[in-house]
N, C-alpha and C positions, 0 to 999 in steps of 0.2 A: 503493500500501500503506499505510495508519495505520502509527502509532506503536505500536497492539496487537496489531497482525499482525506487525510485527517482533519487537513483544516475542515474542510466542507460536512465530515462527520459534525465538528464542534459546533458549527454555524446550526446546525439542523433544529439545534434546542430552542432555534429563535420559532417552530412552529408551535410549540407548545406555549408559548404566549400568547398567542393567537386563539388558543384552544378553549372551549367550555369548560375542561378541566383544571386549569390555571383561575379562571375568575369562580368556580367553586372553593379555593382554599383560601374559604371565611376566617377559619380558627387558628390559621397559622401567620406568623409576622413574615410579610411578604418583603420585606427590606433584607431580611436573608437571604430569600429564594432570589432576588432581583442581585444581588452578590454574586451567587454562586453562577447566576448566568450571563453578568454582564462578564465575568470571568471566563467565560467557556466560550464567548463570541467573540472577546479579543483573540484568544488563543487560538482558535480558526483562524484569526486574518494573522495572526502570528506568523504560525505555518506555513498560510500561503505566501504569504510574504520573502519566508524563509526557502520556497520552494523558487520562486523566482529567482530569487539572491542567486543561489546552487547552482540556477542553468546560465547565468553568466559569469560567477566567478568559482574558477576551480582551482582555486585555492583554500575552499572550506570544504565540508565535508558535513551533511546530515547531522552529524552526531556533535559538531561544533557550540559548544554555547553562546550566543552571544544575547549582549544585553538590549536592552530598548531604546533606551536615550531620551531625551525632551527635544523641546521646541527650540530650546536654547541653542541644543548641541547640533539639532539641523541648520540650523540659520546662521552659525558661525562658522561653519567649517566654508575655507575659501576658496575648495576647488574640488575637483571630481577626483583626485590622483590622492588629493588629502582623503576623501570623503572614501572611498573602497580601502581605505587601511584602517579605520574606524573598528572597534568592537562594537559599538551599537547598531543593531539590522537597521533600523529606519534611515540612519544616516550613510553607511554603507549601500542599500539599495538607491540613496537618494543620488550618491555616484554615479553608481549607471543609468539611473532614468532622473536625468538633470532637467529637464523640460517643464514647464509650467505642470502639466499632468502629475508626473512621477512626485515635486515635489509638495502640491496639495496631497496627493493619496498617503504621503509620509505624514506629515504636517498631521492628517485627521489620524491617522495610524497611533502617533503619540499622543492625541487628546483622546482618542480612545485609551489609551492605555493609561494614564491619568487618573479618567473617571472610575477605573476598576480598581487602581490602587486607592481611591479614595473610600470605596464601596468597601475592598481588602480588610485597611485597617481603621477605618472610621465610618462604623454604617450604625451610626445614628439619628442618620434623618429620617423626614418622617415618610410614613408609608405613600403618601400622595405623590412623595417630589422621589422616592424611588421608581415609585412607576412611571412615571414621566419620564427619569433619566433613562430606562430599561427603555424604553421604548423609542429616545434618541441613539439610544447604542446598539439597538436592534436593525434602525437605520444607517447608522455611521458602520454597521458593521457587512451589511449588504452590499453596500454605495463602495467599501474597500475590496469585498471580494470580488464583485464585479469591477472594479478600475483595475486591480493586480491583475486578474487574470486575463486585462485587454494588453496591458502591458507585452510588447514586443523585446 
C-alpha cells in the first residue's frame, strides 16, 4: 500500500462526520472526537504530501521521519535549493513545487497541522467551536488531498 493510499484511508473518516451516526453521539463529548478526527485528517494529508515528495526527491525514503514545519519556516526559506534540504516536509515540498499553487498548498497544510496541535494539546474549546473547526478541517483536508494529487 502506498503512502497516498494510506493517506486516503485516513481521509475516509470525513465520511463519518456527514453521517447520522455522528449526530446521534449526543452523550459523548464531541470535542475529544473532533480532536481525533482532525488528527486523522491531517495525517492523511501528511502521507499524501510525503508521497508527492518521494516522487520528486530520491534522497529520502518512505521511512524517513520529517517534521511538519511552520508558516514562518516556509516563508523564511530564501531559495528552492535551501528548501529541498529542509527537515520539514512542507518546506521541502515547497522546494519542488515553488509556484503559487504549491506555496498555497504547503501553507494550508501547515495551518491544518497547527489546528491539529491545538486540539491535541489544548482541547478546552466549546463543543460548537470544535464542530465548526472540524467542518473547516474536513474542507481543508479535502482541498489539500485534491491539490496535492494534482501536483506534477
